[in-house]
N, C-alpha and C positions, 0 to 999 in steps of 0.2 A: 634460654635467650636472655640477653642483657636488656636493660631498660632502654638503652640508646637505640638498640636494633628494633625494639618494639615500636618506638616513636617514629623511626624512619619508615617502618612498614605501614603504619597507619596513615602517615602523611602521603605516602605514595598512592595508597588505595583511594584517598580522598581526592587527589588530583585526577586519577583515572575516572572516578565517578563524575566529577565536574566536567571533564572533557566530553564524556559520553552524553551528558545532558545537553551540552552545547551543540553537539552534532544533531541530536533529536530536534531541538528547537529550530536549527537552521533548515532541516528537511521539511518540517511543517511549514515554515515560512515560504519556502520555494513552492510547495504544493499549492498554497493559497495564491501565490503570484501567477502560477500557470493557469489555475481555474479562472482567474479574473481575465486573463488573456483570451480564453476561449469564449467568453461571453460576447455576444454580438454588439458591435458598436452602435451607439444611439445614432439614428439617422438624423441628418440635418433637417431643419424645417423646410417643408415644400417638397420633400422626397415622395415619390409615388409608392415606394416599398417600405414597409416597416410596420410599426404599431399603428392600428387605426386611430384616427383622431377621436379622442373622447372615449375610446374603448378601453377595456381592462388591460392591465399591464401584461405583456407576454403574448398578446393576441396580434397576429400579423395579417395584413391585407393580402389580396390576390395579385397585387402588382398594378392595380388600376386606381387612379386617384378618385377621390369622392366626387369630383366634378364630372369625370368621365362615366362613373357609375350611374350618376343621375341622368346624364344624356342617354345612355344605353337603356335605362329603365323607361325613359320617355318614348324612345323609338319602339321598344317592345310593346308599350301600351297602345301606340298609334297603329302598329301592325296588327295587334289583336283586334282593335276596333274595326279596322278595315276588313279583316277576315270575317268578323261577325256580320258586317253590312253586306258583304258579298253573299254569304250564306243566306241571309234574309232575302236578298234580291232573287237568288236562285229558287228559293222555296216559293216566293210569290209568283215567279214566272212559270212554275210547273203547271201544266194543263189540268183542268178539272177532269174528274173521272168521265171517261167516254163510255156511255151506256147505250147499248143497242138492244132492241126488242125483236121478238119473233115477227117476221114479216118485213122488217126494215130492208131497204134497198141501198146497197153500199158499193163503193169502189175500192178494190184491193189492188194497190199499185203493183205492177208486174204481172198481174193475172187478169184484171178486167173487172166488169161489174158483176154483181150477184145479189142474192136475196138470203137473208138470215132465216134458215128454215127451222132452226131449233137451238136451244141452249141446253147443253148436257154437262154432266159431272163424270169425269173419268179418274180412276185411281192410278197414279203413277208412283209406284213404290209405296212409301208410307203417306204420301200426300194425296189429297183429292183436289183436282184442278177443274175449273169451269172452262168450257169451250163454246165458241160460237160455231154452229154448223152452217156453212155458207155454200150455197149451190151457185156455181158460175153460169152465167147466161150463155156465153159463147161455146162452152164445151160440155156443160152439164155435170162437170166434176164437182165433187163435194170436198170442201176443205174444213179441217178442224183447227180453229184459231183460238189459242188461249186468250181469255178475256183480258188478263193483265198485260198482254202484249199488243192489244188492239192499237194503242196510241203510238207505240214505237214502230209499228209496221205502217204507220200513216194511213190507216183505213179511215175513210170518210163516207158521209152520206152522199147520195147522188144529188145533182143539181135540182133546183125547183122547176116545176113545169113551165112557168112563165119565162125562164131563162132559155128554153129550147129555141124559140123563134128568134130571139136576140142573137144567139150563137150562129144560127144558119144565115141570118142577115149580115152578120159581120164578115162571114166567109164570102158571101155573094158580093158585097160591096167593097171588099178590100182592094187596095192598090199597092200591094206589097212590092218592094224593090227587089229585083232578082239579085241574089248574092253571087259572089265570085264563083264562077262555074269550075274554076281550077282547084278550089280548096275543098275537094270532096271529103278528104280524110277528116278535116276539122268539122265540116257540116255533119258527117255521119255520126260523130260522137255526140254533137249537140242534139241531133234528131233522136238518136237512141235513148238519151237521157229523158227527153220529153215523152217518148213512148213508154218508158219505164214508169214515170211518175203518174201517168194516166190522168192528168188534170185537164178538164174539159176545155177551158179557154186556151191553154197552151197547145192542145191538140188542134183546136180550130185555127190557131195562128200558124201552126206547122202546115196544115192543109192549104191555108191561104198562100204560103210560100210556094208550094208545089203547083198551086193553080197559076201563079205568075210565071213559074219556070216552064210549065207545060206550054205556055203561049210562045216562048222563044226557042224551044228545042224539044225533041222527043226525050221523054224521061228514060234514064237508064234502067237496067234490071234492078239494081240496088235501090234506086230512088222509087221505083214502082213498088217494091217490096215494103219499104218503109211507109210509103203513102197508104198502101192497102191495110197495113197493120193499124196505122193512126185512124184511118176511116172506119175500120171495124170497131175499134174501141170507142170512138166518139159516137157512132151510130147506135151501139149497144146502150150507152148511157142515155142518149137523147130518146130512144124508143122506150126505155124503161121509165124515164121521167114523164114522158108525154103519154104513155100508154098506146103507142103506135107500133105496128110490126117493124122489126129492124130492117126488113128488106125495103120497105117504103122509104125509111130515112136514108139508107144506102143509095138508093136510086136518085133521091133528091140531091145528095152530096155529089154523086157522079155527074149530074146535070150541071151543078154549080161549077165544078172543076173543069168540066168540058171533056169528060171521058166517055160520055154516052152519045 
Protein backbone atom coordinates (compact mmCIF):
# COMPACT_ATOMS: atom_id res chain seq x y z
CA UNK A 1 0.00 0.00 0.00
CA UNK A 2 1.28 3.44 -0.92
CA UNK A 3 1.84 6.26 1.56
CA UNK A 4 -1.00 8.30 0.13
CA UNK A 5 -3.47 5.44 0.52
CA UNK A 6 -2.40 4.91 4.12
CA UNK A 7 -2.97 8.59 4.95
CA UNK A 8 -6.43 8.55 3.40
CA UNK A 9 -7.36 5.40 5.30
CA UNK A 10 -6.28 6.87 8.65
CA UNK A 11 -8.10 10.12 7.95
CA UNK A 12 -11.30 8.21 7.14
CA UNK A 13 -11.10 6.15 10.37
CA UNK A 14 -10.56 9.32 12.42
CA UNK A 15 -13.69 10.93 10.91
CA UNK A 16 -15.78 7.82 11.61
CA UNK A 17 -14.60 7.71 15.24
CA UNK A 18 -15.39 11.43 15.71
CA UNK A 19 -18.91 10.99 14.31
CA UNK A 20 -19.53 8.01 16.55
CA UNK A 21 -18.60 10.02 19.67
CA UNK A 22 -20.93 12.84 18.59
CA UNK A 23 -23.80 10.37 18.35
CA UNK A 24 -23.08 9.01 21.85
CA UNK A 25 -22.92 12.50 23.35
CA UNK A 26 -26.21 13.47 21.68
CA UNK A 27 -27.95 10.32 23.03
CA UNK A 28 -26.79 10.99 26.57
CA UNK A 29 -27.95 14.59 26.36
CA UNK A 30 -31.43 13.49 25.23
CA UNK A 31 -31.63 10.99 28.08
CA UNK A 32 -30.91 13.68 30.64
CA UNK A 33 -33.53 15.95 29.05
CA UNK A 34 -36.22 13.24 29.22
CA UNK A 35 -35.46 12.41 32.87
CA UNK A 36 -35.84 16.05 33.77
CA UNK A 37 -39.22 16.17 32.06
CA UNK A 38 -40.41 13.20 34.14
CA UNK A 39 -39.69 14.99 37.45
CA UNK A 40 -42.83 16.44 39.05
CA UNK A 41 -43.24 20.14 38.61
CA UNK A 42 -42.74 22.24 41.68
CA UNK A 43 -46.17 23.27 42.94
CA UNK A 44 -46.95 26.88 43.34
CA UNK A 45 -47.22 28.45 46.73
CA UNK A 46 -50.57 27.80 48.43
CA UNK A 47 -51.25 24.50 46.65
CA UNK A 48 -52.79 21.78 48.83
CA UNK A 49 -50.86 18.96 47.18
CA UNK A 50 -47.10 18.63 47.03
CA UNK A 51 -44.21 18.75 49.40
CA UNK A 52 -45.24 19.42 52.97
CA UNK A 53 -44.33 22.84 54.23
CA UNK A 54 -41.09 22.67 56.10
CA UNK A 55 -40.84 18.94 55.45
CA UNK A 56 -37.96 17.05 53.84
CA UNK A 57 -37.53 17.27 50.10
CA UNK A 58 -39.47 14.59 48.20
CA UNK A 59 -42.09 14.05 50.95
CA UNK A 60 -45.64 14.66 49.72
CA UNK A 61 -48.81 15.43 51.68
CA UNK A 62 -52.18 13.59 51.55
CA UNK A 63 -53.90 16.34 49.61
CA UNK A 64 -55.13 18.24 52.70
CA UNK A 65 -53.75 21.63 53.56
CA UNK A 66 -52.05 22.18 56.90
CA UNK A 67 -54.93 24.44 58.01
CA UNK A 68 -57.52 21.75 57.26
CA UNK A 69 -55.40 19.12 59.00
CA UNK A 70 -55.34 21.24 62.15
CA UNK A 71 -59.12 21.75 62.00
CA UNK A 72 -59.70 18.00 61.62
CA UNK A 73 -57.34 17.23 64.52
CA UNK A 74 -59.27 19.69 66.70
CA UNK A 75 -62.60 18.07 65.75
CA UNK A 76 -61.21 14.61 66.53
CA UNK A 77 -60.01 15.83 69.93
CA UNK A 78 -63.44 17.32 70.76
CA UNK A 79 -65.20 14.09 69.67
CA UNK A 80 -62.84 12.01 71.80
CA UNK A 81 -63.42 14.20 74.86
CA UNK A 82 -67.19 14.02 74.37
CA UNK A 83 -67.03 10.23 74.12
CA UNK A 84 -65.02 10.04 77.36
CA UNK A 85 -67.55 12.28 79.14
CA UNK A 86 -70.45 10.11 77.94
CA UNK A 87 -68.71 6.95 79.16
CA UNK A 88 -68.08 8.56 82.56
CA UNK A 89 -71.75 9.60 82.82
CA UNK A 90 -72.91 6.10 81.88
CA UNK A 91 -70.60 4.54 84.44
CA UNK A 92 -71.79 6.95 87.14
CA UNK A 93 -75.45 6.25 86.31
CA UNK A 94 -75.06 2.50 86.72
CA UNK A 95 -77.08 1.24 89.70
CA UNK A 96 -75.25 0.00 92.74
CA UNK A 97 -75.12 -3.71 93.36
CA UNK A 98 -78.58 -4.99 94.31
CA UNK A 99 -78.09 -7.41 97.17
CA UNK A 100 -80.89 -9.53 98.61
CA UNK A 101 -80.74 -11.73 101.67
CA UNK A 102 -82.54 -14.83 102.71
CA UNK A 103 -86.03 -13.91 103.93
CA UNK A 104 -86.29 -10.67 101.92
CA UNK A 105 -89.73 -9.98 100.43
CA UNK A 106 -89.56 -8.92 96.81
CA UNK A 107 -91.65 -8.07 93.75
CA UNK A 108 -90.72 -9.83 90.50
CA UNK A 109 -92.39 -7.98 87.56
CA UNK A 110 -94.52 -10.28 85.46
CA UNK A 111 -94.74 -12.86 88.25
CA UNK A 112 -95.82 -11.11 91.43
CA UNK A 113 -94.53 -11.00 95.01
CA UNK A 114 -92.40 -13.60 96.69
CA UNK A 115 -89.86 -14.37 99.39
CA UNK A 116 -86.16 -15.17 98.96
CA UNK A 117 -85.97 -18.63 100.48
CA UNK A 118 -82.31 -19.33 99.77
CA UNK A 119 -79.18 -18.36 97.85
CA UNK A 120 -77.53 -21.26 96.03
CA UNK A 121 -74.63 -21.89 93.67
CA UNK A 122 -75.16 -24.04 90.59
CA UNK A 123 -72.66 -25.22 88.00
CA UNK A 124 -73.46 -24.20 84.43
CA UNK A 125 -70.85 -25.78 82.21
CA UNK A 126 -67.48 -24.54 83.44
CA UNK A 127 -68.99 -21.68 85.45
CA UNK A 128 -70.48 -21.47 88.89
CA UNK A 129 -73.48 -19.12 89.08
CA UNK A 130 -75.23 -17.77 92.16
CA UNK A 131 -79.04 -17.82 92.22
CA UNK A 132 -81.77 -16.37 94.39
CA UNK A 133 -84.39 -19.02 95.15
CA UNK A 134 -87.69 -17.12 95.24
CA UNK A 135 -91.02 -18.62 96.24
CA UNK A 136 -94.02 -16.80 94.72
CA UNK A 137 -96.85 -16.06 97.12
CA UNK A 138 -99.76 -16.42 94.70
CA UNK A 139 -98.77 -19.77 93.12
CA UNK A 140 -96.16 -21.28 95.47
CA UNK A 141 -93.85 -21.72 92.48
CA UNK A 142 -90.09 -21.53 93.06
CA UNK A 143 -87.93 -19.48 90.72
CA UNK A 144 -84.15 -19.54 90.36
CA UNK A 145 -83.02 -16.01 89.48
CA UNK A 146 -79.32 -15.35 88.67
CA UNK A 147 -78.02 -12.77 91.12
CA UNK A 148 -76.26 -10.82 88.36
CA UNK A 149 -79.59 -10.40 86.52
CA UNK A 150 -81.60 -9.15 89.49
CA UNK A 151 -81.26 -5.50 88.40
CA UNK A 152 -81.98 -6.11 84.72
CA UNK A 153 -85.16 -7.98 85.64
CA UNK A 154 -86.30 -4.95 87.69
CA UNK A 155 -86.68 -6.97 90.89
CA UNK A 156 -87.40 -4.71 93.87
CA UNK A 157 -88.23 -4.97 97.54
CA UNK A 158 -91.89 -4.68 98.54
CA UNK A 159 -93.29 -1.41 99.88
CA UNK A 160 -92.90 -0.47 103.54
CA UNK A 161 -95.73 -1.29 105.98
CA UNK A 162 -96.62 2.39 106.50
CA UNK A 163 -97.38 2.76 102.80
CA UNK A 164 -100.20 0.16 102.88
CA UNK A 165 -102.86 2.41 104.45
CA UNK A 166 -101.84 5.34 102.23
CA UNK A 167 -102.37 3.25 99.10
CA UNK A 168 -105.76 1.97 100.26
CA UNK A 169 -106.82 5.51 101.14
CA UNK A 170 -105.72 6.82 97.75
CA UNK A 171 -107.99 4.30 96.00
CA UNK A 172 -110.88 5.03 98.34
CA UNK A 173 -110.68 8.81 97.96
CA UNK A 174 -109.81 8.93 94.27
CA UNK A 175 -111.99 10.80 91.81
CA UNK A 176 -110.51 9.50 88.60
CA UNK A 177 -111.96 10.79 85.34
CA UNK A 178 -113.48 8.04 83.23
CA UNK A 179 -111.43 7.59 80.07
CA UNK A 180 -112.94 7.30 76.62
CA UNK A 181 -114.96 4.09 76.63
CA UNK A 182 -114.48 3.60 72.88
CA UNK A 183 -110.66 3.39 73.04
CA UNK A 184 -110.51 -0.09 74.55
CA UNK A 185 -107.60 -1.25 72.37
CA UNK A 186 -105.46 1.65 73.57
CA UNK A 187 -106.50 1.21 77.18
CA UNK A 188 -105.88 -2.54 77.24
CA UNK A 189 -102.26 -2.01 76.09
CA UNK A 190 -101.75 0.57 78.83
CA UNK A 191 -103.39 -1.62 81.46
CA UNK A 192 -101.39 -4.70 80.44
CA UNK A 193 -98.12 -2.77 80.79
CA UNK A 194 -99.08 -1.61 84.31
CA UNK A 195 -99.95 -5.18 85.33
CA UNK A 196 -96.67 -6.43 83.89
CA UNK A 197 -94.59 -3.87 85.84
CA UNK A 198 -96.26 -4.79 89.18
CA UNK A 199 -95.60 -1.36 90.67
CA UNK A 200 -97.88 -0.87 93.70
CA UNK A 201 -98.80 2.78 93.12
CA UNK A 202 -99.47 2.20 89.41
CA UNK A 203 -101.68 -0.79 90.26
CA UNK A 204 -103.57 1.37 92.79
CA UNK A 205 -104.09 4.03 90.12
CA UNK A 206 -105.37 1.41 87.67
CA UNK A 207 -107.83 0.04 90.24
CA UNK A 208 -109.02 3.61 90.87
CA UNK A 209 -109.81 3.96 87.15
CA UNK A 210 -111.90 0.78 87.19
CA UNK A 211 -113.63 2.04 90.32
CA UNK A 212 -114.75 5.16 88.44
CA UNK A 213 -115.65 3.15 85.34
CA UNK A 214 -117.74 0.70 87.37
CA UNK A 215 -119.95 3.60 88.49
CA UNK A 216 -121.03 4.51 84.95
CA UNK A 217 -121.27 1.11 83.29
CA UNK A 218 -120.96 -2.61 83.85
CA UNK A 219 -117.39 -3.77 83.36
CA UNK A 220 -116.78 -5.95 80.33
CA UNK A 221 -115.25 -9.42 80.58
CA UNK A 222 -111.82 -8.08 79.53
CA UNK A 223 -111.99 -5.21 82.02
CA UNK A 224 -113.00 -7.54 84.84
CA UNK A 225 -110.11 -9.86 84.00
CA UNK A 226 -107.53 -7.05 84.09
CA UNK A 227 -109.05 -5.65 87.30
CA UNK A 228 -108.92 -9.04 88.98
CA UNK A 229 -105.27 -9.52 88.03
CA UNK A 230 -104.32 -6.02 89.24
CA UNK A 231 -106.25 -6.55 92.48
CA UNK A 232 -104.53 -9.90 93.20
CA UNK A 233 -101.06 -8.45 92.57
CA UNK A 234 -101.69 -5.42 94.77
CA UNK A 235 -103.40 -7.42 97.53
CA UNK A 236 -100.45 -9.87 97.61
CA UNK A 237 -97.92 -7.07 98.09
CA UNK A 238 -100.02 -5.17 100.65
CA UNK A 239 -100.68 -8.34 102.70
CA UNK A 240 -96.99 -9.29 102.65
CA UNK A 241 -95.95 -5.77 103.67
CA UNK A 242 -98.55 -5.45 106.44
CA UNK A 243 -98.53 -9.06 107.59
CA UNK A 244 -102.26 -9.39 106.95
CA UNK A 245 -103.95 -12.33 105.17
CA UNK A 246 -104.33 -11.66 101.45
CA UNK A 247 -108.07 -12.54 101.58
CA UNK A 248 -108.66 -9.70 104.03
CA UNK A 249 -106.93 -7.15 101.76
CA UNK A 250 -108.84 -8.46 98.72
CA UNK A 251 -112.18 -8.03 100.49
CA UNK A 252 -111.28 -4.51 101.50
CA UNK A 253 -110.37 -3.67 97.89
CA UNK A 254 -113.68 -5.14 96.63
CA UNK A 255 -115.55 -2.98 99.14
CA UNK A 256 -113.68 0.17 98.03
CA UNK A 257 -114.29 -0.56 94.33
CA UNK A 258 -117.92 -1.38 94.91
CA UNK A 259 -117.86 -5.01 93.84
CA UNK A 260 -119.04 -6.50 97.14
